[in-house]
C-alpha positions, 0 to 999 in steps of 0.5 A: 116874827117873834124870837123863840127864847129858851127858859133857863130850865130848858138851857140847863137841860141841854147842857146836861145832856151835852155833858152826858154825851161828852162823858160817853165819848171821853177817853180815860186819861188817868189821874194826874200826879199830885205834884207841886212842881212848876215844870214837870214831865214824865215819860215811858223810857221804851216807847218815848211816850209822855205819860204826864207834863206840866209846862214842859216846853217853858224855857227855863235854866237847867243848871247842872242838868247841863253836865248830862250833855257834857258826859254824853259827848264824853261817851261819844268820844269813847265809842269813836275810839278817841278815849277809853275810861282809863285814858289820863286827861291833863288838867290845865291851870285854867281848868284847876283854877275854875275848879277851885273858884268858890265864887262859883255856884255848885259843888267845890271840888278843887282839881290840881293843875298839872296833874292827870285824871282818868275819864272814868273819874271825871265822869263820876265827879261830873255826874255824882257830886256834880264838879264844875271842873271836871267838865271844863277839863273834859271840854278842853281836852275834847275840843281844845277849848270850852268855847269849841266844846259848847258849840258841839253841845248845841249841834248835839242838842239840835240833832236830837231835837232839843230846844236848848242854847248852852253857853258852857259846859257845867250849867254854873252859869245861866243858860236855857233849855226846857224840861222836854229837851232834858228828858229827850237827853236822858232817854237818849243817854241811856239808850245809846250809852247804858253804862252811865247808869253804873256811874249814876247809881253810885251813892258816892265817889272819893277823890283826893282822899275826900268822899263826896256823896251823890246829889241825887238823894234817891241813890245816896240817901233814901234808895228809892226802889228802882232808881239808878240815876240821873242828874241834879241842878240848882242855881239861885236863878233856876230854883232846884232841878232833877232828872231821875230815872228808875226800872221796875219789872222790866219797865223804866220811867224818866221824870224831870222837875224844874224850878222847885223850891228846895232840894228836899222838894225836887226829891219828893216831886220826882219821887212822886213823878216816878211812882206815878209814871209806873202806875200810869204805864201799867194802867195804860198797858192793862187797858190796851191788853184788855181790848186785844182780840186775836184772829188767825186767817179770819178765825178768832182765837180764844185765849185763856189768859190776857195778852200783855203789853210791855215796852210798847210791844204786844205779847201773847201766851205761848201755849193758848196761842199755838195749840188752837193753830194745830201745834203741839206744844212740849215743855222740857223743864230740864232744858228750859226749852219749848218745842213747837211742832205743826201739822203743816211741818213747821217746827220751832225750839225756844230757849227760855231765858236765853232769848233764842230760838231755832225756827225751821232750822234758822236761829233768831233772836226772840224776847220771852217773858214769863208772867204769872208762871206763864210764858208769853212771846211777841207776836213777831215770834208767831209770824216767823213760826207760822209764816203769817203777817200781823197787823195789830190795830191798837184802837180796836185791839184787833189782831189779824195773823194772815198767811 
């Protein structure tokens, strides 16, 4: 029997047909950022969702990004009550020698031996101008030796799910991690100890009569909109690294770049990623919110304005949700509160701007947001007021409130 051979024209037609089908079922993932950073990752801080990555699991040298872990452990000690920001820390002769050793890469900031420096100042020195010596001073005080402190660093990293093998507290010597681990660390740091942003947002620090600028030029020079940290790092073997975070309109983005060729490049690339992160997050939130359809006990609730998705949470317009459910909505502008009264006897008073509500006599915390002059509330608030349970299917966009 003769084998049937397809003509070239027929093969092209089949390929085109499959291309069309793939296009019909493809998901719009948005455009990639215009970055040349060899290693890069962008994250939505509030959800932990990765918005973009390039080679983020590649083993690389963090350099002074390492100091973020040292500072994190300092904050753990403060949380445990072992330290305060005002605690005076003694500077050993070995730490002083290391801080004054010009053979080490990094910022040269001598810390005299036999003196005492506050925890606050040591945190500023390590996170703003990137002092190696400040890390050794804290490591010795917390764990007795830098070697013992490094063991704690690696234990802490493992507990976070980081792929990291630290060998020193400062990063001036080679050890390895990856960009994904660094972004996990920054997110965990801000979640647990947001006070660190007070320090990383400072443009400079003055110590022993010398003012040292923040190595993160987004806060010390160009002051990029919303940027309030985080840490830079560079070694000859590592190139120029940067972790950075910014907050805009109640959204927060974290980005990490590694192995960029120059100081200017790490700042330009990290800025590209931060701007991209906000654009991509808004795009995803908008796409998700446009699919939302609300049902209350099987009945479609018509909305006169679109829902919003913020910080991974679904926010719904208060008035257009409650009025179709037979609730009276009264806005009291003088007191900045809203009173809800249902025909079923349920009541709620919402204190706008204070994130508080009284629902059927019980005080609860509720996050509200005013968007385009409309008051939005989370679906959890509707559940509490109406006594229903809600299911949100993000794939279909359907939200079902059921009694």
